[in-house]
Biopython code that builds the backbone (N, CA, C, O; Angstrom):
import numpy as np
from Bio.PDB.StructureBuilder import StructureBuilder

atoms = [
    (1, "UNK", "N", (-38.793, -63.806, -49.637)),
    (1, "UNK", "CA", (-38.013, -63.168, -48.797)),
    (1, "UNK", "C", (-37.171, -64.015, -48.037)),
    (1, "UNK", "O", (-35.984, -63.775, -47.819)),
    (2, "UNK", "N", (-37.902, -65.186, -47.564)),
    (2, "UNK", "CA", (-37.150, -66.126, -46.678)),
    (2, "UNK", "C", (-35.996, -66.767, -47.348)),
    (2, "UNK", "O", (-34.995, -67.069, -46.697)),
    (3, "UNK", "N", (-36.094, -66.998, -48.681)),
    (3, "UNK", "CA", (-35.038, -67.616, -49.481)),
    (3, "UNK", "C", (-33.826, -66.645, -49.514)),
    (3, "UNK", "O", (-32.682, -67.015, -49.251)),
    (4, "UNK", "N", (-34.141, -65.446, -49.838)),
    (4, "UNK", "CA", (-33.096, -64.406, -49.885)),
    (4, "UNK", "C", (-32.291, -64.380, -48.503)),
    (4, "UNK", "O", (-31.060, -64.386, -48.490)),
    (5, "UNK", "N", (-33.006, -64.352, -47.430)),
    (5, "UNK", "CA", (-32.353, -64.372, -46.100)),
    (5, "UNK", "C", (-31.643, -65.622, -45.881)),
    (5, "UNK", "O", (-30.570, -65.562, -45.280)),
    (6, "UNK", "N", (-32.098, -66.783, -46.293)),
    (6, "UNK", "CA", (-31.356, -68.009, -46.127)),
    (6, "UNK", "C", (-30.041, -67.985, -46.952)),
    (6, "UNK", "O", (-29.008, -68.480, -46.502)),
    (7, "UNK", "N", (-30.109, -67.392, -48.181)),
    (7, "UNK", "CA", (-29.071, -67.420, -48.980)),
    (7, "UNK", "C", (-27.967, -66.510, -48.348)),
    (7, "UNK", "O", (-26.803, -66.896, -48.240)),
    (8, "UNK", "N", (-28.406, -65.260, -47.929)),
    (8, "UNK", "CA", (-27.437, -64.426, -47.252)),
    (8, "UNK", "C", (-26.879, -65.003, -46.008)),
    (8, "UNK", "O", (-25.705, -64.789, -45.705)),
    (9, "UNK", "N", (-27.704, -65.761, -45.237)),
    (9, "UNK", "CA", (-27.173, -66.460, -44.011)),
    (9, "UNK", "C", (-26.179, -67.392, -44.382)),
    (9, "UNK", "O", (-25.146, -67.428, -43.714)),
    (10, "UNK", "N", (-26.349, -68.253, -45.472)),
    (10, "UNK", "CA", (-25.336, -69.140, -45.847)),
    (10, "UNK", "C", (-24.136, -68.518, -46.350)),
    (10, "UNK", "O", (-23.072, -69.102, -46.142)),
    (11, "UNK", "N", (-24.139, -67.449, -46.966)),
    (11, "UNK", "CA", (-22.991, -66.677, -47.469)),
    (11, "UNK", "C", (-22.219, -66.065, -46.321)),
    (11, "UNK", "O", (-20.991, -66.149, -46.279)),
    (12, "UNK", "N", (-22.910, -65.465, -45.412)),
    (12, "UNK", "CA", (-22.247, -64.981, -44.214)),
    (12, "UNK", "C", (-21.557, -66.049, -43.386)),
    (12, "UNK", "O", (-20.399, -65.900, -42.995)),
    (13, "UNK", "N", (-22.317, -67.179, -43.111)),
    (13, "UNK", "CA", (-21.705, -68.231, -42.410)),
    (13, "UNK", "C", (-20.527, -68.867, -43.084)),
    (13, "UNK", "O", (-19.664, -69.391, -42.380)),
    (14, "UNK", "N", (-20.421, -68.866, -44.370)),
    (14, "UNK", "CA", (-19.401, -69.472, -45.119)),
    (14, "UNK", "C", (-18.235, -68.527, -45.066)),
    (14, "UNK", "O", (-17.094, -68.985, -44.997)),
    (15, "UNK", "N", (-18.463, -67.199, -45.095)),
    (15, "UNK", "CA", (-17.291, -66.242, -44.853)),
    (15, "UNK", "C", (-16.732, -66.361, -43.568)),
    (15, "UNK", "O", (-15.514, -66.283, -43.411)),
    (16, "UNK", "N", (-17.660, -66.579, -42.456)),
    (16, "UNK", "CA", (-17.290, -66.575, -41.066)),
    (16, "UNK", "C", (-16.447, -67.925, -40.860)),
    (16, "UNK", "O", (-15.420, -67.923, -40.181)),
    (17, "UNK", "N", (-16.879, -68.930, -41.409)),
    (17, "UNK", "CA", (-15.978, -70.137, -41.345)),
    (17, "UNK", "C", (-14.671, -70.152, -42.053)),
    (17, "UNK", "O", (-13.710, -70.799, -41.638)),
    (18, "UNK", "N", (-14.655, -69.435, -43.115)),
    (18, "UNK", "CA", (-13.319, -69.205, -43.850)),
    (18, "UNK", "C", (-12.436, -68.371, -43.020)),
    (18, "UNK", "O", (-11.257, -68.684, -42.856)),
    (19, "UNK", "N", (-12.997, -67.241, -42.450)),
    (19, "UNK", "CA", (-12.227, -66.490, -41.559)),
    (19, "UNK", "C", (-11.730, -67.150, -40.323)),
    (19, "UNK", "O", (-10.607, -66.950, -39.860)),
    (20, "UNK", "N", (-12.655, -67.979, -39.790)),
    (20, "UNK", "CA", (-12.226, -68.811, -38.589)),
    (20, "UNK", "C", (-11.129, -69.752, -38.939)),
    (20, "UNK", "O", (-10.167, -69.891, -38.183)),
    (21, "UNK", "N", (-11.245, -70.440, -40.121)),
    (21, "UNK", "CA", (-10.176, -71.305, -40.462)),
    (21, "UNK", "C", (-8.889, -70.672, -40.637)),
    (21, "UNK", "O", (-7.837, -71.201, -40.280)),
    (22, "UNK", "N", (-8.980, -69.446, -41.233)),
    (22, "UNK", "CA", (-7.654, -68.685, -41.493)),
    (22, "UNK", "C", (-7.071, -68.280, -40.180)),
    (22, "UNK", "O", (-5.858, -68.321, -39.980)),
    (23, "UNK", "N", (-7.976, -67.870, -39.245)),
    (23, "UNK", "CA", (-7.418, -67.383, -37.958)),
    (23, "UNK", "C", (-6.815, -68.645, -37.058)),
    (23, "UNK", "O", (-5.804, -68.504, -36.370)),
    (24, "UNK", "N", (-7.451, -69.726, -37.132)),
    (24, "UNK", "CA", (-6.887, -70.822, -36.503)),
    (24, "UNK", "C", (-5.633, -71.309, -37.156)),
    (24, "UNK", "O", (-4.739, -71.748, -36.433)),
    (25, "UNK", "N", (-5.476, -71.273, -38.490)),
    (25, "UNK", "CA", (-4.212, -71.838, -39.154)),
    (25, "UNK", "C", (-3.108, -70.790, -38.630)),
    (25, "UNK", "O", (-2.008, -71.165, -38.223)),
    (26, "UNK", "N", (-3.498, -69.466, -38.678)),
    (26, "UNK", "CA", (-2.446, -68.477, -38.300)),
    (26, "UNK", "C", (-2.025, -68.757, -37.003)),
    (26, "UNK", "O", (-0.807, -68.738, -36.825)),
    (27, "UNK", "N", (-2.789, -69.028, -35.996)),
    (27, "UNK", "CA", (-2.431, -69.226, -34.703)),
    (27, "UNK", "C", (-1.652, -70.500, -34.572)),
    (27, "UNK", "O", (-0.715, -70.541, -33.776)),
    (28, "UNK", "N", (-1.971, -71.534, -35.292)),
    (28, "UNK", "CA", (-1.276, -72.811, -35.313)),
    (28, "UNK", "C", (0.094, -72.662, -35.914)),
    (28, "UNK", "O", (1.029, -73.331, -35.475)),
    (29, "UNK", "N", (0.251, -71.805, -36.908)),
    (29, "UNK", "CA", (1.373, -71.469, -37.541)),
    (29, "UNK", "C", (2.416, -70.697, -36.608)),
    (29, "UNK", "O", (3.633, -70.881, -36.633)),
    (30, "UNK", "N", (1.774, -69.857, -35.831)),
    (30, "UNK", "CA", (2.643, -69.101, -34.869)),
    (30, "UNK", "C", (3.106, -70.037, -33.839)),
    (30, "UNK", "O", (4.307, -69.983, -33.573)),
    (31, "UNK", "N", (2.399, -70.860, -33.228)),
    (31, "UNK", "CA", (2.899, -71.872, -32.262)),
    (31, "UNK", "C", (4.053, -72.699, -32.821)),
    (31, "UNK", "O", (5.104, -72.879, -32.207)),
    (32, "UNK", "N", (3.781, -73.192, -34.033)),
    (32, "UNK", "CA", (4.823, -74.003, -34.788)),
    (32, "UNK", "C", (6.076, -73.192, -34.899)),
    (32, "UNK", "O", (7.179, -73.696, -34.689)),
    (33, "UNK", "N", (5.913, -71.959, -35.223)),
    (33, "UNK", "CA", (7.083, -71.019, -35.382)),
    (33, "UNK", "C", (7.914, -70.881, -34.057)),
    (33, "UNK", "O", (9.138, -71.014, -34.038)),
    (34, "UNK", "N", (7.150, -70.603, -32.946)),
    (34, "UNK", "CA", (7.890, -70.564, -31.626)),
    (34, "UNK", "C", (8.541, -71.777, -31.223)),
    (34, "UNK", "O", (9.595, -71.775, -30.587)),
    (35, "UNK", "N", (7.862, -72.933, -31.622)),
    (35, "UNK", "CA", (8.571, -74.160, -31.329)),
    (35, "UNK", "C", (9.786, -74.369, -32.043)),
    (35, "UNK", "O", (10.802, -74.770, -31.476)),
    (36, "UNK", "N", (9.726, -74.099, -33.344)),
    (36, "UNK", "CA", (10.933, -74.096, -34.219)),
    (36, "UNK", "C", (12.043, -73.186, -33.769)),
    (36, "UNK", "O", (13.215, -73.562, -33.810)),
    (37, "UNK", "N", (11.682, -71.955, -33.326)),
    (37, "UNK", "CA", (12.654, -70.979, -32.825)),
    (37, "UNK", "C", (13.243, -71.468, -31.598)),
    (37, "UNK", "O", (14.449, -71.287, -31.429)),
    (38, "UNK", "N", (12.528, -72.089, -30.683)),
    (38, "UNK", "CA", (13.221, -72.651, -29.448)),
    (38, "UNK", "C", (14.171, -73.740, -29.812)),
    (38, "UNK", "O", (15.274, -73.847, -29.276)),
    (39, "UNK", "N", (13.745, -74.509, -30.690)),
    (39, "UNK", "CA", (14.681, -75.766, -31.084)),
    (39, "UNK", "C", (15.986, -75.198, -31.774)),
    (39, "UNK", "O", (17.077, -75.744, -31.611)),
    (40, "UNK", "N", (15.811, -74.075, -32.552)),
    (40, "UNK", "CA", (17.067, -73.545, -33.193)),
    (40, "UNK", "C", (17.980, -72.797, -32.216)),
    (40, "UNK", "O", (19.190, -72.688, -32.414)),
    (41, "UNK", "N", (17.333, -72.277, -31.133)),
    (41, "UNK", "CA", (18.138, -71.738, -30.111)),
    (41, "UNK", "C", (18.917, -72.828, -29.299)),
    (41, "UNK", "O", (20.087, -72.652, -28.957)),
    (42, "UNK", "N", (18.255, -73.886, -29.026)),
    (42, "UNK", "CA", (18.743, -74.986, -28.277)),
    (42, "UNK", "C", (19.965, -75.521, -29.142)),
    (42, "UNK", "O", (21.056, -75.760, -28.623)),
    (43, "UNK", "N", (19.705, -75.694, -30.517)),
    (43, "UNK", "CA", (20.826, -76.231, -31.304)),
    (43, "UNK", "C", (22.044, -75.352, -31.364)),
    (43, "UNK", "O", (23.187, -75.808, -31.322)),
    (44, "UNK", "N", (21.726, -73.935, -31.475)),
    (44, "UNK", "CA", (22.913, -72.972, -31.328)),
    (44, "UNK", "C", (23.664, -73.115, -30.008)),
    (44, "UNK", "O", (24.888, -72.987, -29.974)),
    (45, "UNK", "N", (22.941, -73.378, -28.925)),
    (45, "UNK", "CA", (23.649, -73.545, -27.716)),
    (45, "UNK", "C", (24.543, -74.807, -27.687)),
    (45, "UNK", "O", (25.685, -74.793, -27.229)),
    (46, "UNK", "N", (23.955, -75.873, -28.197)),
    (46, "UNK", "CA", (24.651, -77.054, -28.242)),
    (46, "UNK", "C", (25.915, -76.972, -29.214)),
    (46, "UNK", "O", (26.945, -77.581, -28.924)),
    (47, "UNK", "N", (25.823, -76.264, -30.283)),
    (47, "UNK", "CA", (26.828, -76.046, -31.248)),
    (47, "UNK", "C", (27.967, -75.267, -30.506)),
    (47, "UNK", "O", (29.131, -75.653, -30.612)),
    (48, "UNK", "N", (27.650, -74.217, -29.786)),
    (48, "UNK", "CA", (28.626, -73.470, -29.020)),
    (48, "UNK", "C", (29.310, -74.279, -27.984)),
    (48, "UNK", "O", (30.522, -74.133, -27.830)),
    (49, "UNK", "N", (28.620, -75.144, -27.236)),
    (49, "UNK", "CA", (29.228, -76.132, -26.246)),
    (49, "UNK", "C", (30.198, -76.959, -27.073)),
    (49, "UNK", "O", (31.354, -77.070, -26.663)),
    (50, "UNK", "N", (29.832, -77.537, -28.183)),
    (50, "UNK", "CA", (30.714, -78.501, -28.813)),
    (50, "UNK", "C", (31.926, -77.716, -29.423)),
    (50, "UNK", "O", (33.026, -78.263, -29.511)),
    (51, "UNK", "N", (31.735, -76.543, -29.805)),
    (51, "UNK", "CA", (32.893, -75.710, -30.387)),
    (51, "UNK", "C", (33.839, -75.495, -29.232)),
    (51, "UNK", "O", (35.049, -75.613, -29.424)),
    (52, "UNK", "N", (33.347, -75.179, -28.009)),
    (52, "UNK", "CA", (34.289, -75.035, -26.925)),
    (52, "UNK", "C", (34.955, -76.220, -26.615)),
    (52, "UNK", "O", (36.135, -76.163, -26.272)),
    (53, "UNK", "N", (34.287, -77.437, -26.696)),
    (53, "UNK", "CA", (34.962, -78.694, -26.489)),
    (53, "UNK", "C", (36.014, -78.948, -27.474)),
    (53, "UNK", "O", (37.075, -79.465, -27.126)),
    (54, "UNK", "N", (35.768, -78.598, -28.734)),
    (54, "UNK", "CA", (36.720, -78.859, -29.803)),
    (54, "UNK", "C", (37.942, -78.041, -29.590)),
    (54, "UNK", "O", (39.061, -78.540, -29.711)),
    (55, "UNK", "N", (37.753, -76.800, -29.278)),
    (55, "UNK", "CA", (38.880, -75.977, -28.921)),
    (55, "UNK", "C", (39.742, -76.599, -27.769)),
    (55, "UNK", "O", (40.969, -76.571, -27.869)),
    (56, "UNK", "N", (39.200, -77.098, -26.801)),
    (56, "UNK", "CA", (39.877, -77.785, -25.632)),
    (56, "UNK", "C", (40.659, -78.968, -26.221)),
    (56, "UNK", "O", (41.864, -79.097, -26.003)),
    (57, "UNK", "N", (39.956, -79.826, -26.969)),
    (57, "UNK", "CA", (40.592, -81.000, -27.604)),
    (57, "UNK", "C", (41.736, -80.598, -28.427)),
    (57, "UNK", "O", (42.783, -81.237, -28.317)),
    (58, "UNK", "N", (41.654, -79.623, -29.229)),
    (58, "UNK", "CA", (42.708, -79.243, -30.131)),
    (58, "UNK", "C", (43.944, -78.672, -29.201)),
    (58, "UNK", "O", (45.119, -78.839, -29.527)),
    (59, "UNK", "N", (43.556, -78.012, -28.060)),
    (59, "UNK", "CA", (44.772, -77.605, -27.252)),
    (59, "UNK", "C", (45.500, -78.855, -26.682)),
    (59, "UNK", "O", (46.726, -78.962, -26.708)),
    (60, "UNK", "N", (44.632, -79.828, -26.145)),
    (60, "UNK", "CA", (45.235, -81.004, -25.607)),
    (60, "UNK", "C", (46.034, -81.792, -26.643)),
    (60, "UNK", "O", (47.081, -82.378, -26.367)),
    (61, "UNK", "N", (45.466, -81.767, -27.861)),
    (61, "UNK", "CA", (46.200, -82.518, -28.929)),
    (61, "UNK", "C", (47.561, -81.947, -29.364)),
    (61, "UNK", "O", (48.524, -82.646, -29.677)),
    (62, "UNK", "N", (47.538, -80.526, -29.350)),
    (62, "UNK", "CA", (48.706, -79.841, -29.717)),
    (62, "UNK", "C", (49.832, -80.051, -28.546)),
    (62, "UNK", "O", (51.021, -80.242, -28.798)),
    (63, "UNK", "N", (49.315, -79.990, -27.316)),
    (63, "UNK", "CA", (50.284, -80.325, -26.144)),
    (63, "UNK", "C", (50.706, -81.738, -26.181)),
    (63, "UNK", "O", (51.876, -82.002, -25.905)),
    (64, "UNK", "N", (49.888, -82.661, -26.490)),
    (64, "UNK", "CA", (50.331, -84.096, -26.619)),
    (64, "UNK", "C", (51.295, -84.328, -27.758)),
    (64, "UNK", "O", (52.214, -85.145, -27.688)),
    (65, "UNK", "N", (51.042, -83.568, -28.817)),
    (65, "UNK", "CA", (52.066, -83.702, -30.013)),
    (65, "UNK", "C", (53.422, -83.160, -29.590)),
    (65, "UNK", "O", (54.473, -83.771, -29.780)),
    (66, "UNK", "N", (53.329, -81.997, -29.017)),
    (66, "UNK", "CA", (54.663, -81.371, -28.464)),
    (66, "UNK", "C", (55.382, -82.198, -27.472)),
    (66, "UNK", "O", (56.611, -82.271, -27.506)),
    (67, "UNK", "N", (54.664, -82.836, -26.575)),
    (67, "UNK", "CA", (55.452, -83.605, -25.554)),
    (67, "UNK", "C", (55.944, -84.909, -26.259)),
    (67, "UNK", "O", (57.029, -85.401, -25.947)),
    (68, "UNK", "N", (55.163, -85.451, -27.184)),
    (68, "UNK", "CA", (55.681, -86.636, -27.932)),
    (68, "UNK", "C", (57.024, -86.277, -28.688)),
    (68, "UNK", "O", (57.988, -87.039, -28.757)),
    (69, "UNK", "N", (56.963, -85.093, -29.212)),
    (69, "UNK", "CA", (58.185, -84.625, -29.968)),
    (69, "UNK", "C", (59.381, -84.578, -29.021)),
    (69, "UNK", "O", (60.474, -85.071, -29.298)),
    (70, "UNK", "N", (59.115, -84.000, -27.981)),
    (70, "UNK", "CA", (60.170, -83.794, -26.875)),
    (70, "UNK", "C", (60.650, -85.074, -26.426)),
    (70, "UNK", "O", (61.870, -85.208, -26.331)),
    (71, "UNK", "N", (59.862, -86.077, -26.121)),
    (71, "UNK", "CA", (60.295, -87.387, -25.615)),
    (71, "UNK", "C", (60.942, -88.101, -26.818)),
    (71, "UNK", "O", (61.856, -88.893, -26.587)),
    (72, "UNK", "N", (60.591, -87.912, -27.920)),
    (72, "UNK", "CA", (61.199, -88.640, -29.098)),
    (72, "UNK", "C", (62.703, -88.051, -29.166)),
    (72, "UNK", "O", (63.661, -88.807, -29.331)),
    (73, "UNK", "N", (62.851, -86.642, -29.028)),
    (73, "UNK", "CA", (64.203, -86.149, -29.136)),
    (73, "UNK", "C", (65.057, -86.675, -27.948)),
    (73, "UNK", "O", (66.216, -87.057, -28.111)),
    (74, "UNK", "N", (64.392, -86.677, -26.681)),
    (74, "UNK", "CA", (65.166, -87.220, -25.569)),
    (74, "UNK", "C", (65.618, -88.651, -25.752)),
    (74, "UNK", "O", (66.712, -89.024, -25.329)),
    (75, "UNK", "N", (64.754, -89.475, -26.401)),
    (75, "UNK", "CA", (65.113, -90.835, -26.643)),
    (75, "UNK", "C", (66.323, -90.897, -27.638)),
    (75, "UNK", "O", (67.312, -91.591, -27.403)),
    (76, "UNK", "N", (66.191, -90.168, -28.704)),
    (76, "UNK", "CA", (67.358, -90.041, -29.616)),
    (76, "UNK", "C", (68.525, -89.653, -28.988)),
    (76, "UNK", "O", (69.574, -90.244, -29.241)),
    (77, "UNK", "N", (68.478, -88.650, -28.128)),
    (77, "UNK", "CA", (69.715, -88.167, -27.405)),
    (77, "UNK", "C", (70.365, -89.222, -26.616)),
    (77, "UNK", "O", (71.580, -89.420, -26.630)),
    (78, "UNK", "N", (69.407, -89.975, -25.840)),
    (78, "UNK", "CA", (69.869, -91.124, -24.960)),
    (78, "UNK", "C", (70.473, -92.219, -25.898)),
    (78, "UNK", "O", (71.492, -92.826, -25.571)),
    (79, "UNK", "N", (69.882, -92.431, -26.958)),
    (79, "UNK", "CA", (70.545, -93.629, -27.881)),
    (79, "UNK", "C", (71.797, -93.083, -28.382)),
    (79, "UNK", "O", (72.725, -93.877, -28.532)),
    (80, "UNK", "N", (71.984, -91.782, -28.682)),
    (80, "UNK", "CA", (73.305, -91.389, -29.095)),
    (80, "UNK", "C", (74.335, -91.431, -28.030)),
    (80, "UNK", "O", (75.491, -91.799, -28.239)),
    (81, "UNK", "N", (73.855, -91.022, -26.818)),
    (81, "UNK", "CA", (74.834, -91.114, -25.691)),
    (81, "UNK", "C", (75.323, -92.616, -25.420)),
    (81, "UNK", "O", (76.489, -92.912, -25.163)),
    (82, "UNK", "N", (74.210, -93.559, -25.519)),
    (82, "UNK", "CA", (74.587, -94.907, -25.257)),
    (82, "UNK", "C", (75.551, -95.390, -26.303)),
    (82, "UNK", "O", (76.465, -96.140, -25.961)),
    (83, "UNK", "N", (75.409, -95.002, -27.590)),
    (83, "UNK", "CA", (76.242, -95.395, -28.545)),
    (83, "UNK", "C", (77.733, -94.765, -28.370)),
    (83, "UNK", "O", (78.737, -95.420, -28.650)),
    (84, "UNK", "N", (77.775, -93.599, -27.941)),
    (84, "UNK", "CA", (79.060, -92.918, -27.694)),
    (84, "UNK", "C", (79.921, -93.602, -26.593)),
    (84, "UNK", "O", (81.142, -93.448, -26.552)),
    (85, "UNK", "N", (79.208, -94.392, -25.673)),
    (85, "UNK", "CA", (79.975, -94.890, -24.509)),
    (85, "UNK", "C", (80.634, -96.231, -25.034)),
    (85, "UNK", "O", (79.954, -97.221, -25.305)),
    (86, "UNK", "N", (81.962, -96.186, -25.150)),
    (86, "UNK", "CA", (82.698, -97.464, -25.459)),
    (86, "UNK", "C", (83.498, -97.846, -24.303)),
    (86, "UNK", "O", (84.322, -97.054, -23.845)),
    (87, "UNK", "N", (83.300, -99.110, -23.750)),
    (87, "UNK", "CA", (84.026, -99.544, -22.699)),
    (87, "UNK", "C", (85.557, -99.734, -23.062)),
    (87, "UNK", "O", (85.917, -100.207, -24.140)),
    (88, "UNK", "N", (86.416, -99.325, -22.076)),
    (88, "UNK", "CA", (87.836, -99.446, -22.459)),
    (88, "UNK", "C", (88.284, -100.860, -22.251)),
    (88, "UNK", "O", (87.615, -101.581, -21.511)),
    (89, "UNK", "N", (89.303, -101.294, -22.812)),
    (89, "UNK", "CA", (89.775, -102.666, -22.670)),
    (89, "UNK", "C", (90.338, -102.980, -21.293)),
    (89, "UNK", "O", (90.328, -104.140, -20.882)),
    (90, "UNK", "N", (90.870, -101.890, -20.503)),
    (90, "UNK", "CA", (91.497, -102.105, -19.221)),
    (90, "UNK", "C", (90.259, -102.438, -18.249)),
    (90, "UNK", "O", (90.496, -103.105, -17.242)),
    (91, "UNK", "N", (89.117, -102.057, -18.477)),
    (91, "UNK", "CA", (88.006, -102.234, -17.503)),
    (91, "UNK", "C", (87.393, -103.578, -17.700)),
    (91, "UNK", "O", (86.781, -104.078, -16.756)),
    (92, "UNK", "N", (87.495, -104.211, -18.834)),
    (92, "UNK", "CA", (86.819, -105.440, -19.239)),
    (92, "UNK", "C", (87.917, -106.665, -19.024)),
    (92, "UNK", "O", (89.121, -106.491, -19.212)),
    (93, "UNK", "N", (87.446, -107.692, -18.683)),
    (93, "UNK", "CA", (88.302, -108.809, -18.530)),
    (93, "UNK", "C", (87.641, -110.027, -19.439)),
    (93, "UNK", "O", (86.442, -110.033, -19.720)),
    (94, "UNK", "N", (88.431, -110.910, -19.803)),
    (94, "UNK", "CA", (88.039, -112.014, -20.567)),
    (94, "UNK", "C", (87.330, -112.913, -19.528)),
    (94, "UNK", "O", (87.557, -112.751, -18.329)),
    (95, "UNK", "N", (86.482, -113.851, -19.968)),
    (95, "UNK", "CA", (85.547, -114.676, -19.054)),
    (95, "UNK", "C", (86.600, -115.724, -18.560)),
    (95, "UNK", "O", (86.602, -115.973, -17.354)),
    (96, "UNK", "N", (87.454, -116.333, -19.335)),
    (96, "UNK", "CA", (88.416, -117.299, -18.832)),
    (96, "UNK", "C", (89.294, -116.695, -17.657)),
    (96, "UNK", "O", (89.612, -117.351, -16.665)),
    (97, "UNK", "N", (89.638, -115.428, -17.867)),
    (97, "UNK", "CA", (90.563, -114.730, -16.762)),
    (97, "UNK", "C", (89.605, -114.658, -15.467)),
    (97, "UNK", "O", (90.102, -114.913, -14.370)),
    (98, "UNK", "N", (88.410, -114.357, -15.557)),
    (98, "UNK", "CA", (87.504, -114.192, -14.420)),
    (98, "UNK", "C", (87.373, -115.571, -13.774)),
    (98, "UNK", "O", (87.456, -115.669, -12.550)),
    (99, "UNK", "N", (87.181, -116.587, -14.510)),
    (99, "UNK", "CA", (87.052, -117.922, -13.954)),
    (99, "UNK", "C", (88.270, -118.331, -13.126)),
    (99, "UNK", "O", (88.241, -118.854, -12.012)),
    (100, "UNK", "N", (89.349, -118.010, -13.851)),
    (100, "UNK", "CA", (90.740, -118.387, -13.018)),
    (100, "UNK", "C", (90.796, -117.679, -11.863)),
    (100, "UNK", "O", (91.154, -118.234, -10.824)),
    (101, "UNK", "N", (90.456, -116.394, -11.897)),
    (101, "UNK", "CA", (90.591, -115.551, -10.612)),
    (101, "UNK", "C", (89.666, -116.064, -9.502)),
    (101, "UNK", "O", (90.040, -116.082, -8.329)),
    (102, "UNK", "N", (88.467, -116.477, -9.885)),
    (102, "UNK", "CA", (87.567, -117.098, -8.884)),
    (102, "UNK", "C", (88.208, -118.375, -8.299)),
    (102, "UNK", "O", (88.257, -118.534, -7.079)),
    (103, "UNK", "N", (88.703, -119.293, -9.172)),
    (103, "UNK", "CA", (89.258, -120.475, -8.740)),
    (103, "UNK", "C", (90.478, -120.271, -7.887)),
    (103, "UNK", "O", (90.727, -121.133, -7.044)),
    (104, "UNK", "N", (91.274, -119.220, -8.009)),
    (104, "UNK", "CA", (92.496, -118.932, -7.236)),
    (104, "UNK", "C", (92.183, -118.394, -5.943)),
    (104, "UNK", "O", (92.913, -118.575, -4.968)),
    (105, "UNK", "N", (91.009, -117.671, -5.907)),
    (105, "UNK", "CA", (90.541, -117.101, -4.553)),
    (105, "UNK", "C", (89.897, -117.901, -3.616)),
    (105, "UNK", "O", (89.907, -117.681, -2.405)),
    (106, "UNK", "N", (89.226, -119.013, -4.278)),
    (106, "UNK", "CA", (88.465, -119.896, -3.368)),
    (106, "UNK", "C", (89.401, -121.130, -2.777)),
    (106, "UNK", "O", (90.350, -121.599, -3.406)),
    (107, "UNK", "N", (89.053, -121.504, -1.689)),
    (107, "UNK", "CA", (89.917, -122.381, -0.974)),
    (107, "UNK", "C", (89.172, -123.808, -1.534)),
    (107, "UNK", "O", (87.954, -123.956, -1.633)),
    (108, "UNK", "N", (90.092, -124.705, -1.836)),
    (108, "UNK", "CA", (89.630, -125.961, -2.076)),
    (108, "UNK", "C", (89.587, -126.898, -0.877)),
    (108, "UNK", "O", (90.567, -127.175, -0.185)),
    (109, "UNK", "N", (88.462, -127.317, -0.718)),
    (109, "UNK", "CA", (88.298, -128.070, 0.509)),
    (109, "UNK", "C", (88.191, -129.631, 0.038)),
    (109, "UNK", "O", (87.564, -129.948, -0.973)),
    (110, "UNK", "N", (88.738, -130.395, 0.711)),
    (110, "UNK", "CA", (88.754, -131.872, 0.406)),
    (110, "UNK", "C", (89.063, -132.586, 1.656)),
    (110, "UNK", "O", (88.840, -132.089, 2.760)),
    (111, "UNK", "N", (89.602, -133.808, 1.473)),
    (111, "UNK", "CA", (89.934, -134.621, 2.549)),
    (111, "UNK", "C", (91.298, -134.148, 3.127)),
    (111, "UNK", "O", (92.266, -133.822, 2.439)),
    (112, "UNK", "N", (91.246, -134.156, 4.398)),
    (112, "UNK", "CA", (92.509, -133.694, 5.007)),
    (112, "UNK", "C", (93.524, -134.863, 4.848)),
    (112, "UNK", "O", (93.193, -136.048, 4.874)),
    (113, "UNK", "N", (94.801, -134.405, 4.681)),
    (113, "UNK", "CA", (95.808, -135.507, 4.606)),
    (113, "UNK", "C", (95.894, -136.267, 5.987)),
    (113, "UNK", "O", (95.707, -135.733, 7.080)),
    (114, "UNK", "N", (96.191, -137.538, 5.783)),
    (114, "UNK", "CA", (96.377, -138.326, 6.965)),
    (114, "UNK", "C", (97.683, -137.983, 7.742)),
    (114, "UNK", "O", (98.717, -137.765, 7.111)),
    (115, "UNK", "N", (97.653, -137.937, 9.008)),
    (115, "UNK", "CA", (98.933, -137.666, 9.701)),
    (115, "UNK", "C", (99.773, -138.877, 9.662)),
    (115, "UNK", "O", (99.311, -140.000, 9.861)),
    (116, "UNK", "N", (101.007, -138.637, 9.403)),
    (116, "UNK", "CA", (102.006, -139.707, 9.452)),
    (116, "UNK", "C", (102.489, -140.097, 10.760)),
    (116, "UNK", "O", (103.040, -139.259, 11.474)),
    (117, "UNK", "N", (102.336, -141.267, 11.127)),
    (117, "UNK", "CA", (102.791, -141.591, 12.412)),
    (117, "UNK", "C", (104.071, -142.432, 12.417)),
    (117, "UNK", "O", (104.574, -142.783, 13.484)),
]
sb = StructureBuilder()
sb.init_structure("model")
sb.init_model(0)
sb.init_chain("A")
sb.init_seg("    ")
for serial, (resi, resn, name, xyz) in enumerate(atoms, 1):
    if name == "N":
        sb.init_residue(resn, " ", resi, " ")
    sb.init_atom(name, np.array(xyz, "f"), 0.0, 1.0, " ", f" {name:<3s}", serial, name[0])
structure = sb.get_structure()
């Protein structure tokens, strides 16, 4: 009779340990699942933040491209205006004429002539 009780005791304890192990693994898996769920939520929030930043960057980029195009057009217009301006021949003088005018306008100073006595 003692041996039958011992056998049943071993069987019941084996079943209890198996149930205990299953219970503990289930609890461990639930903890891991909650940790993974919080990490997924954090990642989703980070992705949303990055998407918002990407939208802002795309807006800035499109604005920068538009201003660059406008300034390029303004530069082209200014180049065309510069090329359209042709100085007239009445306004310009030759360098030799300018030198001669300067020499004529300046007084030449030198030795004063000696007085004749």
